[in-house]
PyMOL Python script that loads the backbone (N, CA, C, O; Angstrom):
from pymol import cmd

cmd.read_pdbstr("""\
ATOM      1  N   MET A   1      71.364 -32.414 -61.600  1.00  0.00           N
ATOM      2  CA  MET A   1      70.649 -31.625 -61.906  1.00  0.00           C
ATOM      3  C   MET A   1      69.197 -31.631 -60.933  1.00  0.00           C
ATOM      4  O   MET A   1      68.759 -32.703 -60.515  1.00  0.00           O
ATOM      5  N   LEU A   2      68.588 -30.471 -60.661  1.00  0.00           N
ATOM      6  CA  LEU A   2      67.736 -31.006 -59.369  1.00  0.00           C
ATOM      7  C   LEU A   2      66.315 -30.232 -60.419  1.00  0.00           C
ATOM      8  O   LEU A   2      66.309 -29.312 -61.237  1.00  0.00           O
ATOM      9  N   THR A   3      65.506 -30.922 -60.014  1.00  0.00           N
ATOM     10  CA  THR A   3      63.812 -30.004 -60.743  1.00  0.00           C
ATOM     11  C   THR A   3      63.058 -30.679 -59.537  1.00  0.00           C
ATOM     12  O   THR A   3      63.180 -31.706 -58.871  1.00  0.00           O
ATOM     13  N   VAL A   4      62.388 -29.812 -59.578  1.00  0.00           N
ATOM     14  CA  VAL A   4      61.042 -29.331 -58.448  1.00  0.00           C
ATOM     15  C   VAL A   4      60.323 -29.788 -59.033  1.00  0.00           C
ATOM     16  O   VAL A   4      60.440 -29.567 -60.238  1.00  0.00           O
ATOM     17  N   THR A   5      59.272 -30.596 -58.638  1.00  0.00           N
ATOM     18  CA  THR A   5      58.429 -31.270 -59.565  1.00  0.00           C
ATOM     19  C   THR A   5      57.528 -31.436 -59.407  1.00  0.00           C
ATOM     20  O   THR A   5      56.863 -32.004 -60.274  1.00  0.00           O
ATOM     21  N   LYS A   6      56.657 -30.823 -57.544  1.00  0.00           N
ATOM     22  CA  LYS A   6      55.755 -30.713 -56.842  1.00  0.00           C
ATOM     23  C   LYS A   6      55.929 -30.020 -55.202  1.00  0.00           C
ATOM     24  O   LYS A   6      56.889 -30.372 -54.517  1.00  0.00           O
ATOM     25  N   VAL A   7      55.338 -29.438 -54.893  1.00  0.00           N
ATOM     26  CA  VAL A   7      54.670 -28.945 -53.808  1.00  0.00           C
ATOM     27  C   VAL A   7      53.729 -28.630 -53.332  1.00  0.00           C
ATOM     28  O   VAL A   7      53.065 -27.733 -53.853  1.00  0.00           O
ATOM     29  N   SER A   8      53.299 -29.280 -52.105  1.00  0.00           N
ATOM     30  CA  SER A   8      52.562 -29.420 -51.123  1.00  0.00           C
ATOM     31  C   SER A   8      52.458 -28.627 -49.548  1.00  0.00           C
ATOM     32  O   SER A   8      52.934 -29.045 -48.492  1.00  0.00           O
ATOM     33  N   ILE A   9      51.442 -26.972 -49.845  1.00  0.00           N
ATOM     34  CA  ILE A   9      51.849 -26.318 -48.564  1.00  0.00           C
ATOM     35  C   ILE A   9      50.396 -26.967 -47.732  1.00  0.00           C
ATOM     36  O   ILE A   9      49.432 -27.599 -48.165  1.00  0.00           O
ATOM     37  N   THR A  10      50.832 -26.386 -46.081  1.00  0.00           N
ATOM     38  CA  THR A  10      49.462 -26.694 -44.930  1.00  0.00           C
ATOM     39  C   THR A  10      48.578 -25.348 -45.437  1.00  0.00           C
ATOM     40  O   THR A  10      48.788 -24.237 -45.923  1.00  0.00           O
ATOM     41  N   THR A  11      47.577 -26.097 -45.049  1.00  0.00           N
ATOM     42  CA  THR A  11      46.530 -24.766 -44.864  1.00  0.00           C
ATOM     43  C   THR A  11      46.772 -23.197 -44.474  1.00  0.00           C
ATOM     44  O   THR A  11      46.335 -22.120 -44.880  1.00  0.00           O
ATOM     45  N   ASP A  12      47.936 -23.741 -43.214  1.00  0.00           N
ATOM     46  CA  ASP A  12      48.120 -22.477 -42.049  1.00  0.00           C
ATOM     47  C   ASP A  12      49.882 -21.911 -43.359  1.00  0.00           C
ATOM     48  O   ASP A  12      50.522 -20.908 -43.044  1.00  0.00           O
ATOM     49  N   MET A  13      50.292 -22.729 -44.606  1.00  0.00           N
ATOM     50  CA  MET A  13      50.940 -22.606 -44.649  1.00  0.00           C
ATOM     51  C   MET A  13      52.435 -22.225 -43.572  1.00  0.00           C
ATOM     52  O   MET A  13      53.307 -21.384 -43.795  1.00  0.00           O
ATOM     53  N   ALA A  14      52.315 -23.179 -42.387  1.00  0.00           N
ATOM     54  CA  ALA A  14      53.444 -23.655 -41.875  1.00  0.00           C
ATOM     55  C   ALA A  14      54.624 -24.415 -42.891  1.00  0.00           C
ATOM     56  O   ALA A  14      55.657 -23.868 -43.277  1.00  0.00           O
ATOM     57  N   TYR A  15      54.235 -25.671 -43.181  1.00  0.00           N
ATOM     58  CA  TYR A  15      55.375 -26.261 -43.781  1.00  0.00           C
ATOM     59  C   TYR A  15      54.976 -26.838 -45.201  1.00  0.00           C
ATOM     60  O   TYR A  15      53.841 -27.262 -45.420  1.00  0.00           O
ATOM     61  N   ALA A  16      56.159 -26.826 -46.320  1.00  0.00           N
ATOM     62  CA  ALA A  16      55.963 -27.249 -47.257  1.00  0.00           C
ATOM     63  C   ALA A  16      56.879 -28.709 -47.759  1.00  0.00           C
ATOM     64  O   ALA A  16      57.972 -29.221 -47.517  1.00  0.00           O
ATOM     65  N   ARG A  17      55.873 -28.936 -48.460  1.00  0.00           N
ATOM     66  CA  ARG A  17      56.821 -30.822 -48.768  1.00  0.00           C
ATOM     67  C   ARG A  17      57.065 -30.362 -49.946  1.00  0.00           C
ATOM     68  O   ARG A  17      56.224 -29.852 -50.687  1.00  0.00           O
ATOM     69  N   VAL A  18      58.416 -30.541 -50.224  1.00  0.00           N
ATOM     70  CA  VAL A  18      58.702 -30.222 -51.931  1.00  0.00           C
ATOM     71  C   VAL A  18      59.559 -31.446 -52.155  1.00  0.00           C
ATOM     72  O   VAL A  18      60.358 -32.109 -51.494  1.00  0.00           O
ATOM     73  N   TYR A  19      58.898 -31.463 -53.733  1.00  0.00           N
ATOM     74  CA  TYR A  19      59.418 -33.017 -54.020  1.00  0.00           C
ATOM     75  C   TYR A  19      60.505 -33.147 -55.199  1.00  0.00           C
ATOM     76  O   TYR A  19      60.200 -33.099 -56.391  1.00  0.00           O
ATOM     77  N   LEU A  20      61.755 -33.310 -54.733  1.00  0.00           N
ATOM     78  CA  LEU A  20      62.361 -32.966 -55.978  1.00  0.00           C
ATOM     79  C   LEU A  20      63.020 -34.474 -57.046  1.00  0.00           C
ATOM     80  O   LEU A  20      63.185 -35.588 -56.549  1.00  0.00           O
ATOM     81  N   SER A  21      63.255 -34.201 -58.273  1.00  0.00           N
ATOM     82  CA  SER A  21      63.480 -35.059 -59.142  1.00  0.00           C
ATOM     83  C   SER A  21      65.116 -34.694 -59.568  1.00  0.00           C
ATOM     84  O   SER A  21      65.462 -33.818 -60.360  1.00  0.00           O
ATOM     85  N   VAL A  22      65.731 -35.338 -59.042  1.00  0.00           N
ATOM     86  CA  VAL A  22      67.189 -35.521 -59.278  1.00  0.00           C
ATOM     87  C   VAL A  22      67.688 -36.782 -60.618  1.00  0.00           C
ATOM     88  O   VAL A  22      67.320 -37.955 -60.670  1.00  0.00           O
ATOM     89  N   PHE A  23      68.500 -36.142 -61.469  1.00  0.00           N
ATOM     90  CA  PHE A  23      68.895 -36.670 -62.734  1.00  0.00           C
ATOM     91  C   PHE A  23      70.160 -36.529 -62.494  1.00  0.00           C
ATOM     92  O   PHE A  23      70.763 -35.468 -62.336  1.00  0.00           O
ATOM     93  N   GLY A  24      70.604 -37.671 -62.463  1.00  0.00           N
ATOM     94  CA  GLY A  24      71.842 -38.411 -62.636  1.00  0.00           C
ATOM     95  C   GLY A  24      72.269 -39.678 -62.921  1.00  0.00           C
ATOM     96  O   GLY A  24      71.643 -40.604 -62.405  1.00  0.00           O
ATOM     97  N   PRO A  25      73.350 -39.960 -63.744  1.00  0.00           N
ATOM     98  CA  PRO A  25      74.147 -40.981 -63.769  1.00  0.00           C
ATOM     99  C   PRO A  25      73.880 -42.205 -62.271  1.00  0.00           C
ATOM    100  O   PRO A  25      73.555 -43.386 -62.391  1.00  0.00           O
ATOM    101  N   GLU A  26      73.966 -41.960 -61.835  1.00  0.00           N
ATOM    102  CA  GLU A  26      73.399 -42.907 -60.133  1.00  0.00           C
ATOM    103  C   GLU A  26      72.917 -43.130 -59.461  1.00  0.00           C
ATOM    104  O   GLU A  26      73.062 -42.321 -58.545  1.00  0.00           O
ATOM    105  N   GLN A  27      72.383 -43.754 -59.281  1.00  0.00           N
ATOM    106  CA  GLN A  27      70.583 -43.963 -58.417  1.00  0.00           C
ATOM    107  C   GLN A  27      71.266 -43.979 -57.059  1.00  0.00           C
ATOM    108  O   GLN A  27      70.466 -44.324 -56.190  1.00  0.00           O
ATOM    109  N   GLU A  28      71.965 -43.829 -56.789  1.00  0.00           N
ATOM    110  CA  GLU A  28      72.121 -44.117 -55.023  1.00  0.00           C
ATOM    111  C   GLU A  28      72.485 -42.687 -54.160  1.00  0.00           C
ATOM    112  O   GLU A  28      72.334 -42.404 -52.972  1.00  0.00           O
ATOM    113  N   ASN A  29      73.023 -41.939 -55.287  1.00  0.00           N
ATOM    114  CA  ASN A  29      73.125 -40.697 -54.742  1.00  0.00           C
ATOM    115  C   ASN A  29      71.744 -39.716 -54.852  1.00  0.00           C
ATOM    116  O   ASN A  29      71.674 -38.589 -54.361  1.00  0.00           O
ATOM    117  N   LYS A  30      70.953 -40.212 -55.402  1.00  0.00           N
ATOM    118  CA  LYS A  30      69.862 -39.705 -54.970  1.00  0.00           C
ATOM    119  C   LYS A  30      69.461 -39.365 -54.187  1.00  0.00           C
ATOM    120  O   LYS A  30      68.628 -38.460 -54.242  1.00  0.00           O
ATOM    121  N   LYS A  31      69.904 -39.992 -52.912  1.00  0.00           N
ATOM    122  CA  LYS A  31      68.984 -39.880 -51.416  1.00  0.00           C
ATOM    123  C   LYS A  31      69.857 -39.439 -50.817  1.00  0.00           C
ATOM    124  O   LYS A  31      69.562 -38.931 -49.735  1.00  0.00           O
ATOM    125  N   LYS A  32      71.213 -39.435 -51.221  1.00  0.00           N
ATOM    126  CA  LYS A  32      72.546 -37.907 -50.724  1.00  0.00           C
ATOM    127  C   LYS A  32      72.405 -36.951 -50.636  1.00  0.00           C
ATOM    128  O   LYS A  32      72.675 -36.166 -49.727  1.00  0.00           O
ATOM    129  N   VAL A  33      71.602 -36.744 -52.295  1.00  0.00           N
ATOM    130  CA  VAL A  33      71.549 -35.252 -52.719  1.00  0.00           C
ATOM    131  C   VAL A  33      69.966 -35.132 -51.820  1.00  0.00           C
ATOM    132  O   VAL A  33      70.024 -34.304 -50.911  1.00  0.00           O
ATOM    133  N   VAL A  34      68.977 -35.647 -51.927  1.00  0.00           N
ATOM    134  CA  VAL A  34      67.520 -35.075 -50.899  1.00  0.00           C
ATOM    135  C   VAL A  34      67.936 -34.551 -49.517  1.00  0.00           C
ATOM    136  O   VAL A  34      67.356 -33.655 -48.903  1.00  0.00           O
ATOM    137  N   GLU A  35      69.534 -35.552 -48.920  1.00  0.00           N
ATOM    138  CA  GLU A  35      69.835 -35.452 -47.983  1.00  0.00           C
ATOM    139  C   GLU A  35      70.143 -33.916 -47.464  1.00  0.00           C
ATOM    140  O   GLU A  35      69.623 -33.326 -46.517  1.00  0.00           O
ATOM    141  N   GLU A  36      71.265 -33.403 -48.485  1.00  0.00           N
ATOM    142  CA  GLU A  36      72.374 -32.157 -48.260  1.00  0.00           C
ATOM    143  C   GLU A  36      71.192 -31.262 -48.759  1.00  0.00           C
ATOM    144  O   GLU A  36      71.329 -30.071 -48.482  1.00  0.00           O
ATOM    145  N   VAL A  37      70.365 -31.512 -49.255  1.00  0.00           N
ATOM    146  CA  VAL A  37      68.994 -30.365 -49.534  1.00  0.00           C
ATOM    147  C   VAL A  37      68.484 -29.591 -48.631  1.00  0.00           C
ATOM    148  O   VAL A  37      68.296 -28.430 -48.269  1.00  0.00           O
ATOM    149  N   ASN A  38      68.258 -31.265 -48.294  1.00  0.00           N
ATOM    150  CA  ASN A  38      67.322 -30.942 -46.623  1.00  0.00           C
ATOM    151  C   ASN A  38      68.804 -30.569 -46.026  1.00  0.00           C
ATOM    152  O   ASN A  38      69.304 -30.326 -47.124  1.00  0.00           O
ATOM    153  N   GLY A  39      69.599 -30.402 -45.343  1.00  0.00           N
ATOM    154  CA  GLY A  39      70.597 -29.947 -44.565  1.00  0.00           C
ATOM    155  C   GLY A  39      70.741 -28.290 -45.074  1.00  0.00           C
ATOM    156  O   GLY A  39      71.002 -27.286 -44.412  1.00  0.00           O
ATOM    157  N   MET A  40      70.503 -28.437 -46.297  1.00  0.00           N
ATOM    158  CA  MET A  40      70.252 -26.664 -46.487  1.00  0.00           C
ATOM    159  C   MET A  40      69.017 -25.662 -46.310  1.00  0.00           C
ATOM    160  O   MET A  40      69.069 -24.437 -46.204  1.00  0.00           O
ATOM    161  N   SER A  41      67.784 -26.572 -46.306  1.00  0.00           N
ATOM    162  CA  SER A  41      66.710 -26.266 -45.583  1.00  0.00           C
ATOM    163  C   SER A  41      66.120 -24.591 -44.856  1.00  0.00           C
ATOM    164  O   SER A  41      65.020 -24.038 -44.830  1.00  0.00           O
ATOM    165  N   ARG A  42      67.230 -24.293 -44.440  1.00  0.00           N
ATOM    166  CA  ARG A  42      67.472 -23.479 -43.662  1.00  0.00           C
ATOM    167  C   ARG A  42      67.616 -22.062 -44.080  1.00  0.00           C
ATOM    168  O   ARG A  42      67.074 -21.057 -43.620  1.00  0.00           O
ATOM    169  N   ASN A  43      68.566 -22.215 -45.168  1.00  0.00           N
ATOM    170  CA  ASN A  43      69.185 -21.331 -45.421  1.00  0.00           C
ATOM    171  C   ASN A  43      68.189 -20.714 -47.138  1.00  0.00           C
ATOM    172  O   ASN A  43      68.029 -19.594 -47.623  1.00  0.00           O
ATOM    173  N   ILE A  44      67.700 -22.228 -47.611  1.00  0.00           N
ATOM    174  CA  ILE A  44      67.189 -22.163 -49.025  1.00  0.00           C
ATOM    175  C   ILE A  44      65.672 -20.869 -48.725  1.00  0.00           C
ATOM    176  O   ILE A  44      65.182 -20.024 -49.474  1.00  0.00           O
ATOM    177  N   ARG A  45      65.248 -21.403 -46.863  1.00  0.00           N
ATOM    178  CA  ARG A  45      64.324 -20.342 -46.581  1.00  0.00           C
ATOM    179  C   ARG A  45      64.023 -18.793 -46.497  1.00  0.00           C
ATOM    180  O   ARG A  45      63.106 -18.042 -46.829  1.00  0.00           O
ATOM    181  N   ARG A  46      65.442 -18.677 -45.795  1.00  0.00           N
ATOM    182  CA  ARG A  46      66.260 -17.698 -45.911  1.00  0.00           C
ATOM    183  C   ARG A  46      66.113 -16.991 -47.098  1.00  0.00           C
ATOM    184  O   ARG A  46      65.503 -15.923 -47.053  1.00  0.00           O
ATOM    185  N   LEU A  47      66.434 -17.281 -47.853  1.00  0.00           N
ATOM    186  CA  LEU A  47      66.605 -16.976 -49.613  1.00  0.00           C
ATOM    187  C   LEU A  47      65.187 -16.809 -49.782  1.00  0.00           C
ATOM    188  O   LEU A  47      64.738 -15.690 -49.533  1.00  0.00           O
ATOM    189  N   LEU A  48      64.220 -17.915 -50.241  1.00  0.00           N
ATOM    190  CA  LEU A  48      63.314 -17.994 -50.572  1.00  0.00           C
ATOM    191  C   LEU A  48      62.286 -16.830 -49.910  1.00  0.00           C
ATOM    192  O   LEU A  48      61.464 -16.237 -50.609  1.00  0.00           O
ATOM    193  N   GLY A  49      62.475 -16.544 -48.216  1.00  0.00           N
ATOM    194  CA  GLY A  49      61.728 -15.089 -48.187  1.00  0.00           C
ATOM    195  C   GLY A  49      62.446 -13.708 -48.223  1.00  0.00           C
ATOM    196  O   GLY A  49      62.028 -12.643 -47.769  1.00  0.00           O
ATOM    197  N   ASP A  50      63.254 -13.882 -48.663  1.00  0.00           N
ATOM    198  CA  ASP A  50      64.269 -12.397 -49.083  1.00  0.00           C
ATOM    199  C   ASP A  50      63.621 -12.356 -50.319  1.00  0.00           C
ATOM    200  O   ASP A  50      64.035 -11.388 -50.956  1.00  0.00           O
ATOM    201  N   ARG A  51      62.808 -12.975 -50.906  1.00  0.00           N
ATOM    202  CA  ARG A  51      61.915 -12.815 -52.834  1.00  0.00           C
ATOM    203  C   ARG A  51      60.532 -12.244 -52.127  1.00  0.00           C
ATOM    204  O   ARG A  51      59.967 -11.184 -52.397  1.00  0.00           O
ATOM    205  N   VAL A  52      60.147 -13.215 -51.166  1.00  0.00           N
ATOM    206  CA  VAL A  52      58.858 -13.241 -51.817  1.00  0.00           C
ATOM    207  C   VAL A  52      57.997 -12.678 -50.254  1.00  0.00           C
ATOM    208  O   VAL A  52      56.840 -12.911 -49.906  1.00  0.00           O
ATOM    209  N   ARG A  53      59.326 -11.694 -49.383  1.00  0.00           N
ATOM    210  CA  ARG A  53      58.632 -10.711 -48.130  1.00  0.00           C
ATOM    211  C   ARG A  53      57.370 -10.611 -48.143  1.00  0.00           C
ATOM    212  O   ARG A  53      56.619 -11.351 -47.507  1.00  0.00           O
ATOM    213  N   PHE A  54      56.905  -9.386 -49.106  1.00  0.00           N
ATOM    214  CA  PHE A  54      55.860  -8.232 -49.930  1.00  0.00           C
ATOM    215  C   PHE A  54      54.728  -9.139 -50.061  1.00  0.00           C
ATOM    216  O   PHE A  54      53.561  -8.778 -49.915  1.00  0.00           O
ATOM    217  N   GLN A  55      55.221 -10.710 -50.432  1.00  0.00           N
ATOM    218  CA  GLN A  55      53.781 -11.514 -50.639  1.00  0.00           C
ATOM    219  C   GLN A  55      53.384 -12.375 -49.886  1.00  0.00           C
ATOM    220  O   GLN A  55      52.210 -12.745 -49.927  1.00  0.00           O
ATOM    221  N   LEU A  56      53.947 -12.698 -49.344  1.00  0.00           N
ATOM    222  CA  LEU A  56      53.553 -13.568 -48.578  1.00  0.00           C
ATOM    223  C   LEU A  56      53.592 -13.195 -46.915  1.00  0.00           C
ATOM    224  O   LEU A  56      54.251 -12.218 -46.560  1.00  0.00           O
ATOM    225  N   ARG A  57      52.951 -13.912 -46.039  1.00  0.00           N
ATOM    226  CA  ARG A  57      52.982 -12.835 -44.693  1.00  0.00           C
ATOM    227  C   ARG A  57      53.655 -14.278 -43.477  1.00  0.00           C
ATOM    228  O   ARG A  57      53.945 -14.105 -42.293  1.00  0.00           O
ATOM    229  N   VAL A  58      53.737 -15.468 -44.172  1.00  0.00           N
ATOM    230  CA  VAL A  58      54.293 -16.691 -43.403  1.00  0.00           C
ATOM    231  C   VAL A  58      55.078 -17.036 -43.895  1.00  0.00           C
ATOM    232  O   VAL A  58      54.594 -18.129 -44.186  1.00  0.00           O
ATOM    233  N   ILE A  59      56.098 -17.058 -44.340  1.00  0.00           N
ATOM    234  CA  ILE A  59      57.384 -18.087 -44.916  1.00  0.00           C
ATOM    235  C   ILE A  59      56.873 -19.717 -44.627  1.00  0.00           C
ATOM    236  O   ILE A  59      56.240 -20.103 -43.644  1.00  0.00           O
ATOM    237  N   PRO A  60      57.248 -20.366 -45.543  1.00  0.00           N
ATOM    238  CA  PRO A  60      56.981 -22.051 -44.576  1.00  0.00           C
ATOM    239  C   PRO A  60      57.747 -22.517 -44.152  1.00  0.00           C
ATOM    240  O   PRO A  60      58.492 -21.574 -43.883  1.00  0.00           O
ATOM    241  N   GLU A  61      58.225 -23.393 -43.826  1.00  0.00           N
ATOM    242  CA  GLU A  61      59.529 -24.819 -43.417  1.00  0.00           C
ATOM    243  C   GLU A  61      59.010 -25.751 -44.555  1.00  0.00           C
ATOM    244  O   GLU A  61      57.988 -26.241 -45.034  1.00  0.00           O
ATOM    245  N   LEU A  62      60.555 -25.674 -44.701  1.00  0.00           N
ATOM    246  CA  LEU A  62      61.270 -26.522 -46.088  1.00  0.00           C
ATOM    247  C   LEU A  62      60.740 -27.758 -45.811  1.00  0.00           C
ATOM    248  O   LEU A  62      60.389 -27.584 -44.644  1.00  0.00           O
ATOM    249  N   GLN A  63      60.403 -29.041 -46.124  1.00  0.00           N
ATOM    250  CA  GLN A  63      60.876 -29.935 -46.092  1.00  0.00           C
ATOM    251  C   GLN A  63      61.003 -30.773 -47.555  1.00  0.00           C
ATOM    252  O   GLN A  63      60.133 -30.948 -48.408  1.00  0.00           O
ATOM    253  N   PHE A  64      62.020 -31.100 -47.537  1.00  0.00           N
ATOM    254  CA  PHE A  64      62.364 -32.273 -49.330  1.00  0.00           C
ATOM    255  C   PHE A  64      62.401 -33.239 -49.264  1.00  0.00           C
ATOM    256  O   PHE A  64      62.960 -33.806 -48.325  1.00  0.00           O
ATOM    257  N   PHE A  65      61.587 -34.097 -50.622  1.00  0.00           N
ATOM    258  CA  PHE A  65      61.786 -35.437 -50.738  1.00  0.00           C
ATOM    259  C   PHE A  65      62.254 -36.192 -51.996  1.00  0.00           C
ATOM    260  O   PHE A  65      62.826 -35.677 -52.957  1.00  0.00           O
ATOM    261  N   GLU A  66      62.003 -37.189 -51.884  1.00  0.00           N
ATOM    262  CA  GLU A  66      62.868 -37.419 -53.436  1.00  0.00           C
ATOM    263  C   GLU A  66      61.358 -37.622 -54.455  1.00  0.00           C
ATOM    264  O   GLU A  66      60.397 -37.783 -53.703  1.00  0.00           O
ATOM    265  N   ASP A  67      61.105 -37.639 -55.380  1.00  0.00           N
ATOM    266  CA  ASP A  67      59.846 -37.956 -56.501  1.00  0.00           C
ATOM    267  C   ASP A  67      60.816 -38.883 -57.569  1.00  0.00           C
ATOM    268  O   ASP A  67      61.565 -38.576 -58.497  1.00  0.00           O
ATOM    269  N   ASP A  68      60.425 -40.114 -56.979  1.00  0.00           N
ATOM    270  CA  ASP A  68      60.397 -40.950 -57.628  1.00  0.00           C
ATOM    271  C   ASP A  68      59.590 -41.978 -58.651  1.00  0.00           C
ATOM    272  O   ASP A  68      59.679 -43.159 -58.985  1.00  0.00           O
ATOM    273  N   SER A  69      58.592 -40.622 -59.007  1.00  0.00           N
ATOM    274  CA  SER A  69      57.654 -41.150 -60.266  1.00  0.00           C
ATOM    275  C   SER A  69      58.106 -41.175 -61.870  1.00  0.00           C
ATOM    276  O   SER A  69      57.615 -41.767 -62.831  1.00  0.00           O
ATOM    277  N   LEU A  70      59.135 -40.370 -61.764  1.00  0.00           N
ATOM    278  CA  LEU A  70      59.958 -40.987 -63.187  1.00  0.00           C
ATOM    279  C   LEU A  70      60.748 -41.896 -63.246  1.00  0.00           C
ATOM    280  O   LEU A  70      61.266 -42.025 -64.355  1.00  0.00           O
ATOM    281  N   ASP A  71      61.241 -43.003 -62.039  1.00  0.00           N
ATOM    282  CA  ASP A  71      61.844 -44.024 -61.787  1.00  0.00           C
ATOM    283  C   ASP A  71      60.614 -45.103 -62.651  1.00  0.00           C
ATOM    284  O   ASP A  71      60.713 -45.849 -63.625  1.00  0.00           O
ATOM    285  N   TYR A  72      59.348 -44.693 -61.633  1.00  0.00           N
ATOM    286  CA  TYR A  72      58.432 -45.505 -61.160  1.00  0.00           C
ATOM    287  C   TYR A  72      57.886 -46.009 -63.491  1.00  0.00           C
ATOM    288  O   TYR A  72      57.823 -46.954 -64.278  1.00  0.00           O
ATOM    289  N   ILE A  73      57.691 -44.622 -63.404  1.00  0.00           N
ATOM    290  CA  ILE A  73      57.228 -44.309 -65.035  1.00  0.00           C
ATOM    291  C   ILE A  73      58.249 -45.297 -65.886  1.00  0.00           C
ATOM    292  O   ILE A  73      57.696 -46.142 -66.589  1.00  0.00           O
ATOM    293  N   ALA A  74      59.524 -45.262 -65.879  1.00  0.00           N
ATOM    294  CA  ALA A  74      60.324 -46.046 -66.868  1.00  0.00           C
ATOM    295  C   ALA A  74      60.279 -47.224 -66.442  1.00  0.00           C
ATOM    296  O   ALA A  74      60.296 -48.002 -67.396  1.00  0.00           O
ATOM    297  N   LYS A  75      60.217 -47.884 -65.188  1.00  0.00           N
ATOM    298  CA  LYS A  75      60.383 -49.135 -64.738  1.00  0.00           C
ATOM    299  C   LYS A  75      58.393 -49.976 -65.689  1.00  0.00           C
ATOM    300  O   LYS A  75      58.500 -51.117 -66.138  1.00  0.00           O
ATOM    301  N   ILE A  76      57.336 -49.461 -65.789  1.00  0.00           N
ATOM    302  CA  ILE A  76      56.683 -49.639 -65.885  1.00  0.00           C
ATOM    303  C   ILE A  76      56.610 -50.067 -67.522  1.00  0.00           C
ATOM    304  O   ILE A  76      56.202 -51.084 -68.083  1.00  0.00           O
ATOM    305  N   ASP A  77      57.264 -48.667 -68.070  1.00  0.00           N
ATOM    306  CA  ASP A  77      57.869 -48.675 -69.924  1.00  0.00           C
ATOM    307  C   ASP A  77      58.037 -49.850 -69.545  1.00  0.00           C
ATOM    308  O   ASP A  77      57.144 -50.683 -69.699  1.00  0.00           O
ATOM    309  N   ASP A  78      59.187 -50.145 -68.987  1.00  0.00           N
ATOM    310  CA  ASP A  78      59.769 -51.770 -68.824  1.00  0.00           C
ATOM    311  C   ASP A  78      59.768 -53.271 -69.418  1.00  0.00           C
ATOM    312  O   ASP A  78      60.306 -54.269 -69.899  1.00  0.00           O
ATOM    313  N   LEU A  79      58.528 -52.418 -68.882  1.00  0.00           N
ATOM    314  CA  LEU A  79      57.921 -54.207 -68.226  1.00  0.00           C
ATOM    315  C   LEU A  79      56.924 -53.973 -69.553  1.00  0.00           C
ATOM    316  O   LEU A  79      56.637 -55.085 -69.994  1.00  0.00           O
ATOM    317  N   LEU A  80      56.280 -52.876 -70.363  1.00  0.00           N
ATOM    318  CA  LEU A  80      55.569 -53.062 -71.114  1.00  0.00           C
ATOM    319  C   LEU A  80      56.028 -53.114 -72.872  1.00  0.00           C
ATOM    320  O   LEU A  80      55.276 -53.376 -73.811  1.00  0.00           O
ATOM    321  N   LYS A  81      57.667 -52.733 -72.931  1.00  0.00           N
ATOM    322  CA  LYS A  81      57.921 -53.773 -73.371  1.00  0.00           C
ATOM    323  C   LYS A  81      58.432 -54.877 -73.372  1.00  0.00           C
ATOM    324  O   LYS A  81      58.670 -55.294 -74.505  1.00  0.00           O
ATOM    325  N   GLN A  82      58.686 -55.490 -72.613  1.00  0.00           N
ATOM    326  CA  GLN A  82      58.557 -57.024 -72.571  1.00  0.00           C
ATOM    327  C   GLN A  82      57.855 -57.863 -73.078  1.00  0.00           C
ATOM    328  O   GLN A  82      58.028 -59.053 -72.817  1.00  0.00           O
TER     329      GLN A  82
END
""", "prot")
cmd.dss("prot")
cmd.show_as("cartoon", "prot")
cmd.util.cbc("prot")
cmd.orient("prot")
């Protein structure tokens, strides 16, 4: 399961950094999932453009990154429990 946790867009709306949180049983597959989504970024951008073409003048180029803030929170929580 994927969740978009944060999106940062440049002021000229040329680029968007999309942070994804990947939920699943295996930790090592998270990077692989984000790489696969990056491979599909052109298709995702086209679908986004189809939906918002009348609201936006420029459809930003999408770059996907793994958001590891939930892992960081879990690690801090485990350290506090010890």
